PDB file as gemmi writes it, atoms N, CA and C in Angstrom:
CRYST1    1.000    1.000    1.000  90.00  90.00  90.00 P 1                      
ATOM      1  N   GLY A   1      10.235  16.720 -11.825  1.00  0.00           N  
ATOM      2  CA  GLY A   1      11.292  16.097 -11.073  1.00  0.00           C  
ATOM      3  C   GLY A   1      12.027  15.072 -11.907  1.00  0.00           C  
ATOM      4  N   GLY A   2      13.177  14.723 -11.425  1.00  0.00           N  
ATOM      5  CA  GLY A   2      14.007  13.743 -12.117  1.00  0.00           C  
ATOM      6  C   GLY A   2      13.563  12.324 -11.829  1.00  0.00           C  
ATOM      7  N   ALA A   3      13.956  11.448 -12.701  1.00  0.00           N  
ATOM      8  CA  ALA A   3      13.632  10.031 -12.550  1.00  0.00           C  
ATOM      9  C   ALA A   3      14.617   9.371 -11.604  1.00  0.00           C  
ATOM     10  N   ASP A   4      14.145   8.378 -10.850  1.00  0.00           N  
ATOM     11  CA  ASP A   4      15.016   7.590  -9.994  1.00  0.00           C  
ATOM     12  C   ASP A   4      15.626   6.488 -10.847  1.00  0.00           C  
ATOM     13  N   LEU A   5      16.944   6.520 -10.972  1.00  0.00           N  
ATOM     14  CA  LEU A   5      17.648   5.577 -11.823  1.00  0.00           C  
ATOM     15  C   LEU A   5      18.651   4.773 -11.006  1.00  0.00           C  
ATOM     16  N   ILE A   6      18.993   3.609 -11.521  1.00  0.00           N  
ATOM     17  CA  ILE A   6      20.010   2.746 -10.926  1.00  0.00           C  
ATOM     18  C   ILE A   6      21.095   2.521 -11.967  1.00  0.00           C  
ATOM     19  N   LEU A   7      22.330   2.744 -11.583  1.00  0.00           N  
ATOM     20  CA  LEU A   7      23.473   2.449 -12.438  1.00  0.00           C  
ATOM     21  C   LEU A   7      24.231   1.305 -11.790  1.00  0.00           C  
ATOM     22  N   ARG A   8      24.351   0.201 -12.510  1.00  0.00           N  
ATOM     23  CA  ARG A   8      25.105  -0.947 -12.012  1.00  0.00           C  
ATOM     24  C   ARG A   8      26.319  -1.132 -12.899  1.00  0.00           C  
ATOM     25  N   ILE A   9      27.438  -1.469 -12.293  1.00  0.00           N  
ATOM     26  CA  ILE A   9      28.699  -1.651 -13.003  1.00  0.00           C  
ATOM     27  C   ILE A   9      29.248  -3.019 -12.645  1.00  0.00           C  
ATOM     28  N   SER A  10      29.802  -3.711 -13.666  1.00  0.00           N  
ATOM     29  CA  SER A  10      30.309  -5.058 -13.445  1.00  0.00           C  
ATOM     30  C   SER A  10      31.498  -5.325 -14.357  1.00  0.00           C  
ATOM     31  N   ASN A  11      32.327  -6.286 -13.955  1.00  0.00           N  
ATOM     32  CA  ASN A  11      33.412  -6.743 -14.820  1.00  0.00           C  
ATOM     33  C   ASN A  11      32.891  -7.683 -15.901  1.00  0.00           C  
ATOM     34  N   LEU A  12      31.705  -8.252 -15.678  1.00  0.00           N  
ATOM     35  CA  LEU A  12      31.094  -9.194 -16.618  1.00  0.00           C  
ATOM     36  C   LEU A  12      29.789  -8.625 -17.143  1.00  0.00           C  
ATOM     37  N   GLY A  13      29.557  -8.748 -18.416  1.00  0.00           N  
ATOM     38  CA  GLY A  13      28.328  -8.226 -18.997  1.00  0.00           C  
ATOM     39  C   GLY A  13      27.189  -9.220 -19.043  1.00  0.00           C  
ATOM     40  N   GLU A  14      27.475 -10.509 -18.850  1.00  0.00           N  
ATOM     41  CA  GLU A  14      26.432 -11.518 -19.037  1.00  0.00           C  
ATOM     42  C   GLU A  14      25.291 -11.405 -18.038  1.00  0.00           C  
ATOM     43  N   GLY A  15      25.560 -10.959 -16.829  1.00  0.00           N  
ATOM     44  CA  GLY A  15      24.480 -10.778 -15.855  1.00  0.00           C  
ATOM     45  C   GLY A  15      23.454  -9.772 -16.334  1.00  0.00           C  
ATOM     46  N   PHE A  16      23.908  -8.722 -16.990  1.00  0.00           N  
ATOM     47  CA  PHE A  16      22.990  -7.721 -17.523  1.00  0.00           C  
ATOM     48  C   PHE A  16      22.198  -8.300 -18.698  1.00  0.00           C  
ATOM     49  N   GLU A  17      22.811  -9.198 -19.460  1.00  0.00           N  
ATOM     50  CA  GLU A  17      22.094  -9.865 -20.551  1.00  0.00           C  
ATOM     51  C   GLU A  17      20.961 -10.715 -19.982  1.00  0.00           C  
ATOM     52  N   TYR A  18      21.219 -11.419 -18.875  1.00  0.00           N  
ATOM     53  CA  TYR A  18      20.180 -12.217 -18.223  1.00  0.00           C  
ATOM     54  C   TYR A  18      19.032 -11.314 -17.771  1.00  0.00           C  
ATOM     55  N   ASP A  19      19.394 -10.193 -17.160  1.00  0.00           N  
ATOM     56  CA  ASP A  19      18.378  -9.262 -16.677  1.00  0.00           C  
ATOM     57  C   ASP A  19      17.522  -8.743 -17.824  1.00  0.00           C  
ATOM     58  N   GLN A  20      18.148  -8.403 -18.940  1.00  0.00           N  
ATOM     59  CA  GLN A  20      17.400  -7.909 -20.098  1.00  0.00           C  
ATOM     60  C   GLN A  20      16.469  -8.988 -20.636  1.00  0.00           C  
ATOM     61  N   ALA A  21      16.924 -10.230 -20.655  1.00  0.00           N  
ATOM     62  CA  ALA A  21      16.079 -11.324 -21.128  1.00  0.00           C  
ATOM     63  C   ALA A  21      14.884 -11.511 -20.196  1.00  0.00           C  
ATOM     64  N   ALA A  22      15.087 -11.337 -18.910  1.00  0.00           N  
ATOM     65  CA  ALA A  22      14.014 -11.520 -17.931  1.00  0.00           C  
ATOM     66  C   ALA A  22      12.916 -10.475 -18.079  1.00  0.00           C  
ATOM     67  N   VAL A  23      13.214  -9.333 -18.687  1.00  0.00           N  
ATOM     68  CA  VAL A  23      12.210  -8.284 -18.879  1.00  0.00           C  
ATOM     69  C   VAL A  23      11.011  -8.835 -19.658  1.00  0.00           C  
ATOM     70  N   GLN A  24      11.230  -9.824 -20.495  1.00  0.00           N  
ATOM     71  CA  GLN A  24      10.149 -10.430 -21.269  1.00  0.00           C  
ATOM     72  C   GLN A  24       9.094 -11.067 -20.364  1.00  0.00           C  
ATOM     73  N   LEU A  25       9.465 -11.386 -19.152  1.00  0.00           N  
ATOM     74  CA  LEU A  25       8.557 -12.047 -18.209  1.00  0.00           C  
ATOM     75  C   LEU A  25       7.829 -11.062 -17.307  1.00  0.00           C  
ATOM     76  N   ARG A  26       8.056  -9.775 -17.501  1.00  0.00           N  
ATOM     77  CA  ARG A  26       7.457  -8.749 -16.638  1.00  0.00           C  
ATOM     78  C   ARG A  26       5.936  -8.868 -16.629  1.00  0.00           C  
ATOM     79  N   SER A  27       5.358  -8.701 -15.448  1.00  0.00           N  
ATOM     80  CA  SER A  27       3.902  -8.690 -15.285  1.00  0.00           C  
ATOM     81  C   SER A  27       3.584  -7.844 -14.062  1.00  0.00           C  
ATOM     82  N   GLU A  28       2.297  -7.708 -13.778  1.00  0.00           N  
ATOM     83  CA  GLU A  28       1.904  -6.933 -12.599  1.00  0.00           C  
ATOM     84  C   GLU A  28       2.462  -7.552 -11.322  1.00  0.00           C  
ATOM     85  N   GLY A  29       2.477  -8.892 -11.266  1.00  0.00           N  
ATOM     86  CA  GLY A  29       2.980  -9.572 -10.081  1.00  0.00           C  
ATOM     87  C   GLY A  29       4.478  -9.766 -10.076  1.00  0.00           C  
ATOM     88  N   LEU A  30       5.131  -9.472 -11.204  1.00  0.00           N  
ATOM     89  CA  LEU A  30       6.568  -9.663 -11.328  1.00  0.00           C  
ATOM     90  C   LEU A  30       7.174  -8.384 -11.906  1.00  0.00           C  
ATOM     91  N   PRO A  31       7.356  -7.380 -11.054  1.00  0.00           N  
ATOM     92  CA  PRO A  31       7.854  -6.088 -11.533  1.00  0.00           C  
ATOM     93  C   PRO A  31       9.350  -6.145 -11.847  1.00  0.00           C  
ATOM     94  N   ILE A  32       9.686  -6.024 -13.110  1.00  0.00           N  
ATOM     95  CA  ILE A  32      11.083  -6.014 -13.537  1.00  0.00           C  
ATOM     96  C   ILE A  32      11.351  -4.636 -14.124  1.00  0.00           C  
ATOM     97  N   PRO A  33      12.330  -3.930 -13.599  1.00  0.00           N  
ATOM     98  CA  PRO A  33      12.576  -2.559 -14.051  1.00  0.00           C  
ATOM     99  C   PRO A  33      12.922  -2.471 -15.533  1.00  0.00           C  
ATOM    100  N   GLU A  34      12.576  -1.339 -16.112  1.00  0.00           N  
ATOM    101  CA  GLU A  34      12.894  -1.048 -17.509  1.00  0.00           C  
ATOM    102  C   GLU A  34      14.381  -0.716 -17.646  1.00  0.00           C  
ATOM    103  N   PHE A  35      15.018  -1.312 -18.636  1.00  0.00           N  
ATOM    104  CA  PHE A  35      16.419  -0.984 -18.933  1.00  0.00           C  
ATOM    105  C   PHE A  35      16.449   0.182 -19.892  1.00  0.00           C  
ATOM    106  N   LEU A  36      17.226   1.175 -19.570  1.00  0.00           N  
ATOM    107  CA  LEU A  36      17.369   2.332 -20.442  1.00  0.00           C  
ATOM    108  C   LEU A  36      18.593   2.211 -21.337  1.00  0.00           C  
ATOM    109  N   GLU A  37      19.636   1.594 -20.791  1.00  0.00           N  
ATOM    110  CA  GLU A  37      20.870   1.461 -21.565  1.00  0.00           C  
ATOM    111  C   GLU A  37      21.752   0.388 -20.926  1.00  0.00           C  
ATOM    112  N   VAL A  38      22.378  -0.400 -21.768  1.00  0.00           N  
ATOM    113  CA  VAL A  38      23.362  -1.389 -21.339  1.00  0.00           C  
ATOM    114  C   VAL A  38      24.533  -1.239 -22.284  1.00  0.00           C  
ATOM    115  N   GLY A  39      25.734  -1.230 -21.731  1.00  0.00           N  
ATOM    116  CA  GLY A  39      26.887  -1.058 -22.601  1.00  0.00           C  
ATOM    117  C   GLY A  39      28.192  -1.371 -21.903  1.00  0.00           C  
ATOM    118  N   GLN A  40      29.255  -0.995 -22.579  1.00  0.00           N  
ATOM    119  CA  GLN A  40      30.597  -1.235 -22.064  1.00  0.00           C  
ATOM    120  C   GLN A  40      31.398   0.048 -22.221  1.00  0.00           C  
ATOM    121  N   ILE A  41      32.157   0.358 -21.186  1.00  0.00           N  
ATOM    122  CA  ILE A  41      33.048   1.503 -21.238  1.00  0.00           C  
ATOM    123  C   ILE A  41      34.342   1.095 -20.538  1.00  0.00           C  
ATOM    124  N   LEU A  42      35.431   1.385 -21.179  1.00  0.00           N  
ATOM    125  CA  LEU A  42      36.737   0.933 -20.727  1.00  0.00           C  
ATOM    126  C   LEU A  42      36.674  -0.593 -20.578  1.00  0.00           C  
ATOM    127  N   ASP A  43      37.031  -1.134 -19.448  1.00  0.00           N  
ATOM    128  CA  ASP A  43      37.010  -2.584 -19.257  1.00  0.00           C  
ATOM    129  C   ASP A  43      35.838  -3.046 -18.406  1.00  0.00           C  
ATOM    130  N   HIS A  44      34.784  -2.247 -18.327  1.00  0.00           N  
ATOM    131  CA  HIS A  44      33.646  -2.581 -17.475  1.00  0.00           C  
ATOM    132  C   HIS A  44      32.344  -2.492 -18.266  1.00  0.00           C  
ATOM    133  N   TYR A  45      31.347  -3.214 -17.777  1.00  0.00           N  
ATOM    134  CA  TYR A  45      30.008  -3.183 -18.349  1.00  0.00           C  
ATOM    135  C   TYR A  45      29.121  -2.385 -17.407  1.00  0.00           C  
ATOM    136  N   TYR A  46      28.080  -1.792 -17.958  1.00  0.00           N  
ATOM    137  CA  TYR A  46      27.162  -1.031 -17.123  1.00  0.00           C  
ATOM    138  C   TYR A  46      25.730  -1.259 -17.596  1.00  0.00           C  
ATOM    139  N   ALA A  47      24.812  -1.048 -16.698  1.00  0.00           N  
ATOM    140  CA  ALA A  47      23.387  -1.110 -16.996  1.00  0.00           C  
ATOM    141  C   ALA A  47      22.716   0.045 -16.263  1.00  0.00           C  
ATOM    142  N   LEU A  48      21.921   0.794 -16.995  1.00  0.00           N  
ATOM    143  CA  LEU A  48      21.158   1.891 -16.429  1.00  0.00           C  
ATOM    144  C   LEU A  48      19.689   1.521 -16.536  1.00  0.00           C  
ATOM    145  N   SER A  49      19.004   1.510 -15.413  1.00  0.00           N  
ATOM    146  CA  SER A  49      17.591   1.135 -15.413  1.00  0.00           C  
ATOM    147  C   SER A  49      16.811   2.055 -14.489  1.00  0.00           C  
ATOM    148  N   ARG A  50      15.497   2.021 -14.677  1.00  0.00           N  
ATOM    149  CA  ARG A  50      14.620   2.780 -13.779  1.00  0.00           C  
ATOM    150  C   ARG A  50      14.526   2.036 -12.460  1.00  0.00           C  
ATOM    151  N   ARG A  51      14.434   2.779 -11.393  1.00  0.00           N  
ATOM    152  CA  ARG A  51      14.346   2.180 -10.061  1.00  0.00           C  
ATOM    153  C   ARG A  51      12.890   1.987  -9.681  1.00  0.00           C  
ATOM    154  N   HIS A  52      12.563   0.786  -9.222  1.00  0.00           N  
ATOM    155  CA  HIS A  52      11.250   0.560  -8.626  1.00  0.00           C  
ATOM    156  C   HIS A  52      11.318   1.114  -7.218  1.00  0.00           C  
ATOM    157  N   LEU A  53      10.333   1.878  -6.846  1.00  0.00           N  
ATOM    158  CA  LEU A  53      10.363   2.514  -5.530  1.00  0.00           C  
ATOM    159  C   LEU A  53       9.933   1.529  -4.453  1.00  0.00           C  
ATOM    160  N   MET A  54      10.847   0.670  -4.122  1.00  0.00           N  
ATOM    161  CA  MET A  54      10.650  -0.317  -3.061  1.00  0.00           C  
ATOM    162  C   MET A  54      11.834  -0.204  -2.125  1.00  0.00           C  
ATOM    163  N   GLY A  55      11.665  -0.695  -0.938  1.00  0.00           N  
ATOM    164  CA  GLY A  55      12.755  -0.663   0.022  1.00  0.00           C  
ATOM    165  C   GLY A  55      13.654  -1.872  -0.126  1.00  0.00           C  
ATOM    166  N   PHE A  56      14.661  -1.934   0.684  1.00  0.00           N  
ATOM    167  CA  PHE A  56      15.565  -3.073   0.726  1.00  0.00           C  
ATOM    168  C   PHE A  56      15.160  -3.949   1.905  1.00  0.00           C  
ATOM    169  N   LEU A  57      15.128  -5.261   1.680  1.00  0.00           N  
ATOM    170  CA  LEU A  57      14.675  -6.169   2.733  1.00  0.00           C  
ATOM    171  C   LEU A  57      15.446  -6.003   4.028  1.00  0.00           C  
ATOM    172  N   ASN A  58      16.756  -5.829   3.924  1.00  0.00           N  
ATOM    173  CA  ASN A  58      17.567  -5.746   5.138  1.00  0.00           C  
ATOM    174  C   ASN A  58      17.379  -4.428   5.893  1.00  0.00           C  
ATOM    175  N   GLU A  59      16.626  -3.496   5.324  1.00  0.00           N  
ATOM    176  CA  GLU A  59      16.380  -2.221   6.001  1.00  0.00           C  
ATOM    177  C   GLU A  59      14.982  -2.148   6.599  1.00  0.00           C  
ATOM    178  N   GLU A  60      14.181  -3.168   6.376  1.00  0.00           N  
ATOM    179  CA  GLU A  60      12.801  -3.155   6.878  1.00  0.00           C  
ATOM    180  C   GLU A  60      12.765  -3.597   8.335  1.00  0.00           C  
ATOM    181  N   PRO A  61      11.839  -3.055   9.120  1.00  0.00           N  
ATOM    182  CA  PRO A  61      11.749  -3.446  10.530  1.00  0.00           C  
ATOM    183  C   PRO A  61      11.270  -4.890  10.680  1.00  0.00           C  
ATOM    184  N   VAL A  62      11.752  -5.552  11.691  1.00  0.00           N  
ATOM    185  CA  VAL A  62      11.420  -6.957  11.933  1.00  0.00           C  
ATOM    186  C   VAL A  62       9.919  -7.135  12.164  1.00  0.00           C  
ATOM    187  N   GLU A  63       9.240  -6.098  12.595  1.00  0.00           N  
ATOM    188  CA  GLU A  63       7.806  -6.184  12.867  1.00  0.00           C  
ATOM    189  C   GLU A  63       6.983  -6.492  11.614  1.00  0.00           C  
ATOM    190  N   ILE A  64       7.524  -6.215  10.432  1.00  0.00           N  
ATOM    191  CA  ILE A  64       6.766  -6.503   9.213  1.00  0.00           C  
ATOM    192  C   ILE A  64       7.329  -7.715   8.462  1.00  0.00           C  
ATOM    193  N   ALA A  65       8.108  -8.533   9.145  1.00  0.00           N  
ATOM    194  CA  ALA A  65       8.725  -9.704   8.512  1.00  0.00           C  
ATOM    195  C   ALA A  65       7.682 -10.634   7.899  1.00  0.00           C  
ATOM    196  N   GLU A  66       6.550 -10.818   8.564  1.00  0.00           N  
ATOM    197  CA  GLU A  66       5.519 -11.710   8.027  1.00  0.00           C  
ATOM    198  C   GLU A  66       4.952 -11.164   6.720  1.00  0.00           C  
ATOM    199  N   GLN A  67       4.713  -9.862   6.657  1.00  0.00           N  
ATOM    200  CA  GLN A  67       4.214  -9.235   5.423  1.00  0.00           C  
ATOM    201  C   GLN A  67       5.236  -9.378   4.297  1.00  0.00           C  
ATOM    202  N   ILE A  68       6.500  -9.193   4.634  1.00  0.00           N  
ATOM    203  CA  ILE A  68       7.559  -9.327   3.632  1.00  0.00           C  
ATOM    204  C   ILE A  68       7.605 -10.767   3.121  1.00  0.00           C  
ATOM    205  N   GLY A  69       7.504 -11.718   4.038  1.00  0.00           N  
ATOM    206  CA  GLY A  69       7.501 -13.121   3.641  1.00  0.00           C  
ATOM    207  C   GLY A  69       6.359 -13.430   2.687  1.00  0.00           C  
ATOM    208  N   GLU A  70       5.175 -12.898   2.957  1.00  0.00           N  
ATOM    209  CA  GLU A  70       4.022 -13.105   2.076  1.00  0.00           C  
ATOM    210  C   GLU A  70       4.273 -12.481   0.703  1.00  0.00           C  
ATOM    211  N   ALA A  71       4.883 -11.297   0.686  1.00  0.00           N  
ATOM    212  CA  ALA A  71       5.179 -10.637  -0.586  1.00  0.00           C  
ATOM    213  C   ALA A  71       6.200 -11.441  -1.389  1.00  0.00           C  
ATOM    214  N   VAL A  72       7.187 -12.001  -0.724  1.00  0.00           N  
ATOM    215  CA  VAL A  72       8.196 -12.822  -1.414  1.00  0.00           C  
ATOM    216  C   VAL A  72       7.545 -14.074  -1.984  1.00  0.00           C  
ATOM    217  N   VAL A  73       6.655 -14.700  -1.224  1.00  0.00           N  
ATOM    218  CA  VAL A  73       5.949 -15.885  -1.716  1.00  0.00           C  
ATOM    219  C   VAL A  73       5.114 -15.513  -2.946  1.00  0.00           C  
ATOM    220  N   ASP A  74       4.406 -14.381  -2.895  1.00  0.00           N  
ATOM    221  CA  ASP A  74       3.624 -13.927  -4.055  1.00  0.00           C  
ATOM    222  C   ASP A  74       4.523 -13.717  -5.270  1.00  0.00           C  
ATOM    223  N   LEU A  75       5.690 -13.142  -5.049  1.00  0.00           N  
ATOM    224  CA  LEU A  75       6.638 -12.913  -6.140  1.00  0.00           C  
ATOM    225  C   LEU A  75       7.104 -14.236  -6.746  1.00  0.00           C  
ATOM    226  N   LEU A  76       7.401 -15.215  -5.899  1.00  0.00           N  
ATOM    227  CA  LEU A  76       7.823 -16.525  -6.394  1.00  0.00           C  
ATOM    228  C   LEU A  76       6.704 -17.214  -7.178  1.00  0.00           C  
ATOM    229  N   HIS A  77       5.462 -17.052  -6.724  1.00  0.00           N  
ATOM    230  CA  HIS A  77       4.335 -17.597  -7.482  1.00  0.00           C  
ATOM    231  C   HIS A  77       4.236 -16.925  -8.849  1.00  0.00           C  
ATOM    232  N   ALA A  78       4.474 -15.629  -8.905  1.00  0.00           N  
ATOM    233  CA  ALA A  78       4.431 -14.921 -10.191  1.00  0.00           C  
ATOM    234  C   ALA A  78       5.510 -15.442 -11.130  1.00  0.00           C  
ATOM    235  N   VAL A  79       6.692 -15.718 -10.597  1.00  0.00           N  
ATOM    236  CA  VAL A  79       7.778 -16.261 -11.418  1.00  0.00           C  
ATOM    237  C   VAL A  79       7.369 -17.621 -11.975  1.00  0.00           C  
ATOM    238  N   ARG A  80       6.791 -18.466 -11.123  1.00  0.00           N  
ATOM    239  CA  ARG A  80       6.411 -19.819 -11.549  1.00  0.00           C  
ATOM    240  C   ARG A  80       5.210 -19.823 -12.476  1.00  0.00           C  
ATOM    241  N   SER A  81       4.412 -18.774 -12.462  1.00  0.00           N  
ATOM    242  CA  SER A  81       3.193 -18.774 -13.281  1.00  0.00           C  
ATOM    243  C   SER A  81       3.406 -18.138 -14.648  1.00  0.00           C  
ATOM    244  N   THR A  82       4.641 -17.961 -15.050  1.00  0.00           N  
ATOM    245  CA  THR A  82       4.914 -17.468 -16.390  1.00  0.00           C  
ATOM    246  C   THR A  82       4.237 -18.417 -17.371  1.00  0.00           C  
ATOM    247  N   PRO A  83       3.468 -17.882 -18.305  1.00  0.00           N  
ATOM    248  CA  PRO A  83       2.712 -18.767 -19.213  1.00  0.00           C  
ATOM    249  C   PRO A  83       3.602 -19.812 -19.877  1.00  0.00           C  
ATOM    250  N   SER A  84       3.128 -21.061 -19.870  1.00  0.00           N  
ATOM    251  CA  SER A  84       3.897 -22.113 -20.520  1.00  0.00           C  
ATOM    252  C   SER A  84       3.909 -21.848 -22.016  1.00  0.00           C  
ATOM    253  N   GLY A  85       4.953 -22.289 -22.633  1.00  0.00           N  
ATOM    254  CA  GLY A  85       5.117 -22.033 -24.051  1.00  0.00           C  
ATOM    255  C   GLY A  85       5.953 -20.801 -24.312  1.00  0.00           C  
ATOM    256  N   GLU A  86       6.015 -19.901 -23.347  1.00  0.00           N  
ATOM    257  CA  GLU A  86       6.878 -18.742 -23.493  1.00  0.00           C  
ATOM    258  C   GLU A  86       8.237 -19.107 -22.943  1.00  0.00           C  
ATOM    259  N   SER A  87       9.252 -18.672 -23.608  1.00  0.00           N  
ATOM    260  CA  SER A  87      10.594 -18.954 -23.116  1.00  0.00           C  
ATOM    261  C   SER A  87      11.460 -17.725 -23.280  1.00  0.00           C  
ATOM    262  N   VAL A  88      12.531 -17.740 -22.568  1.00  0.00           N  
ATOM    263  CA  VAL A  88      13.503 -16.662 -22.629  1.00  0.00           C  
ATOM    264  C   VAL A  88      14.802 -17.251 -23.144  1.00  0.00           C  
ATOM    265  N   THR A  89      15.392 -16.618 -24.127  1.00  0.00           N  
ATOM    266  CA  THR A  89      16.675 -17.073 -24.640  1.00  0.00           C  
ATOM    267  C   THR A  89      17.763 -16.396 -23.828  1.00  0.00           C  
ATOM    268  N   TRP A  90      18.437 -17.205 -23.014  1.00  0.00           N  
ATOM    269  CA  TRP A  90      19.493 -16.658 -22.159  1.00  0.00           C  
ATOM    270  C   TRP A  90      20.800 -16.545 -22.935  1.00  0.00           C  
ATOM    271  N   HIS A  91      21.045 -17.464 -23.827  1.00  0.00           N  
ATOM    272  CA  HIS A  91      22.249 -17.459 -24.655  1.00  0.00           C  
ATOM    273  C   HIS A  91      21.879 -17.906 -26.053  1.00  0.00           C  
ATOM    274  N   GLU A  92      22.611 -17.445 -27.027  1.00  0.00           N  
ATOM    275  CA  GLU A  92      22.457 -17.978 -28.371  1.00  0.00           C  
ATOM    276  C   GLU A  92      22.931 -19.422 -28.327  1.00  0.00           C  
ATOM    277  N   PRO A  93      22.300 -20.332 -29.075  1.00  0.00           N  
ATOM    278  CA  PRO A  93      22.697 -21.750 -29.036  1.00  0.00           C  
ATOM    279  C   PRO A  93      24.179 -21.984 -29.249  1.00  0.00           C  
ATOM    280  N   SER A  94      24.824 -21.168 -30.063  1.00  0.00           N  
ATOM    281  CA  SER A  94      26.253 -21.362 -30.319  1.00  0.00           C  
ATOM    282  C   SER A  94      27.117 -20.996 -29.123  1.00  0.00           C  
ATOM    283  N   ASP A  95      26.555 -20.238 -28.166  1.00  0.00           N  
ATOM    284  CA  ASP A  95      27.314 -19.811 -26.992  1.00  0.00           C  
ATOM    285  C   ASP A  95      27.311 -20.864 -25.884  1.00  0.00           C  
ATOM    286  N   VAL A  96      26.437 -21.837 -25.968  1.00  0.00           N  
ATOM    287  CA  VAL A  96      26.300 -22.839 -24.912  1.00  0.00           C  
ATOM    288  C   VAL A  96      27.376 -23.892 -25.093  1.00  0.00           C  
ATOM    289  N   THR A  97      28.129 -24.146 -24.014  1.00  0.00           N  
ATOM    290  CA  THR A  97      29.193 -25.153 -24.091  1.00  0.00           C  
ATOM    291  C   THR A  97      28.911 -26.277 -23.129  1.00  0.00           C  
TER     292      THR A  97                                                      
END                                                                             
């Protein structure tokens, strides 16, 4: 079977750069999809990544809201528990104004 992929298109490429930098923080508790390709075509930027087989929060039934809330809290804990000393370079120093 084919792979489930996500194609995102934007007028700005920097958001995709942030996403690619965040991949360095991927862990079991912080699932960040793999990027297959990021580029520019015509006047737009695109990112192609593998899709994590999860649902969308706004499509989930209200009956599982508590479970979703617990999962979101776990995800936030995973973000905060990124080992100290590790950093992500969001911009090259010369790009910061």
